[in-house]
C-alpha positions, 0 to 999 in steps of 0.5 A: 484603277484608283491608284493609277488615276491618282498617280496620273493626276499627280504627274499632270500636276507636276508637269503644270508646276514645272511649267510655272517654274520655268523662265519666260520663253523668249519671243524669238526662234530657239537658238538650238533645235534638237529633233528626232524620233524614238522607237521600241529599240529605245525602250528602257534606255537613255539617249543623249542629245548633244549640243554646243554651248558657246562662251558668254551664255548666262542662261539656258531655257529648254522646252521639250515636246513629243507626240507620243502622249496618246500611246503612253510614250513616257520620256524623262528629262535630264541635263549634263554639262561638260563637267557634271550632271546638272539635274534630272526632272524625269517626267515631271517637267517639259521645260526648265531653265538654268543660270548661275544664280537660279534654276528650275527645281531638279536642276543645279544653278551655277556657271555655264561652262562652254563646250559639249552639253547634252540633253539626256532622255530616259525612256521608261515606256515606248510600245512596240510598233510606235514611233515617237517624234520629239523636239527640244528647243533651247534658248541661250541668253547672254550673261548681260540679258535682263532678267524678265521674271520667274513666271512665263505668264502674268499672275493676273491679266489686265490693267490695274493698281497693284500694291506691294512692298519694294524694300524687304529683307530675309535671312539671306541678308539681315532679316530675322524672325522667331523660330518655332521655339521662339529663338531669334534666327535669320528669317527663312525666305518662305516665312517672309513671302508667306507674311507678304501674301497674308497681308494681301500684297500683289507683289514683293521685292526681296532686296538683300544687301549685295546678295543674290543667293535668294534668287533660287529660293524665289524661283522655287516659291513662285509656283506655290505663291501664285497670287503674289509676284516675287521680284528679285532685288538687291540693295546695293550697299556701299560706303557712299549710300544704298540703292535698290536694284529691282529685277536683278539676278546677275552678279554685280561688283559693289566694292567701290574702288574695285575694277568695274566699280570705280564709283557709284556711276560705274556700278549704276551703269552696270546694273542698268545694263543688266535691266535693273530699275535703280532706286536711291534708298533713304537718301537723308538717313545719317551715315554712322555706326547706327546705319553705316553708309545709309545716307546718300553721300556720293556724286552721281548722275541723276539722269541714271536714276529711275526712282527715289525711296522718299519714305522708308518704314524704318526711318518712319518708325524711328520718329514715332510713325511720322512720315515727315521728319529729318529722315524723309527723302521727299525734299531730296526727291523734290530737289531732283524734280526742280532740276528737271529730272523725272524720277519716280517717288516710291516707298518701302517698309525696309522690313527686317522682321515679317512678324512685326504687327501689320498695324505698326509703321515699318511692318511688311507692306507699310508703307506700300507702293501702288503701281498701275500696270498692264498686268501683274508681271515683273516687266509690266510693273517695272514699266509702270514704275519707270513711267511714274504711274505709281503712288505711295500709300500709308493707310491701312488696309489701304487705298484702292486708287489714288490717281491724277490727270490733267487736260489742256484742250484736247491734250491729256496726261496722267500721273507720271506723264507730261503735258504742254500748254501755251502761257495763259491756257487753263489746265484742268487737274482731276484727282480720283481717290478710292477707299480713303478715310476723311481727308483733304487734298493738298496740291504741291508745286515747286517752291512748296506752294500748297492749295488745300481742297476738301475731299467728298465723303464716300468710297469714291471721290473726285477733286478737280482744280485748275491752273493757268499755264505759265508756258514753262517747265514745272511739275505738280503733284497731290497729297492726301492728308487726314483732317489733322494734316498727317500724310496718308498718300502721295502721288507722283507728279504730272510734268509741265512742259514748255510749248513745243516740247516733245511729250514722252 
């Protein structure tokens, strides 16, 4: 009986793990429903349920249910396509997904050929006299459908500030680490994710150079690392510059001059159509033999860009840890703000070695981007990033919060938002800081105008200041600096709109 109980517990655990590894279920009726019933005649047989897969399908998601659990009916699952067997999960899972780049463990990723597919049911146990009814719901996602994440539920519910690293490499591109015997090797994906989790990050984006091969590994790792959200990313690496594409799993042509990639705008358009959040990386890095194609040199439409990596851990490390150097992207970003673009400032470690000590600038998680989001899920984090509800944190172990709001009469805006006030009206700004060392608040506006304000000591601090509206467009942001003037944290702006403007 003890062995039987242990076996049953194991099966339950496997089923739960299978559910966590599946893709989020679309919020619409299934595209295909297979239903029927099984009887004792099906005991110890295999039953195939055929269905037609149309061309252009990029992902399929299967959810299987039956009503025979209380009478010990056992049904195993498998799948075959028109050309080969695609996997067998037995009784370990009641749902799975397959796409070209990733699949639930037990199943093979790869192209989804159009034609006759079949869900395969194995029936190791079905009692005499029992009729078991089943349904199999199948969702078909097109090839250009945005990828919504590896988990079918948020890893943590409720709004909050979520800390993470948006620029990390593993051995799927040029990330390295030490092997168990001390050799320098391409770093396994699990080692990078393990280091990110150990540093208390809430999320990490794996951004391999033009590669999607890490997607399958992330899908396998996410159920185990259920306290850190794993975001698939890609560092678009071209001769004209680099850009991170967050949430992208689909293939993407990156070879400029090739069909479909005539220029940077064409590549960015394709990435955006696939749901990716687009961020220009280290735009002020020099391009040359030390870092080929690293600087942003190409013509591009800034309206298509969601974010700019204004601080990069590798660039900071090259200047002794200084945030402000000729390699900083802050000036590049502010030029875009001055042109009227509302683009989010982010940061990333650009880590290529998870063994780098956390105290060192450029170590995994330093600098961090902290995003306010409705939950710890890929869709909510990306929405928070797009909206500018984020700050950059250079401190260790890190700020709990750094926020900015503005009020003009009854109108209120938060960081990343927009506020309109007629000329002469007073706008009251309020910065809130939690977990900061001794510091001062610097107010930054177009043209570099700066006001320095004291920050009250204590775990929580609020600093208020006012501006008189000029009745025209602009922006205002704040920085936290230590008593020697070194940058500790950087907010995104609140945008000032002319009266009558529509507030997003």
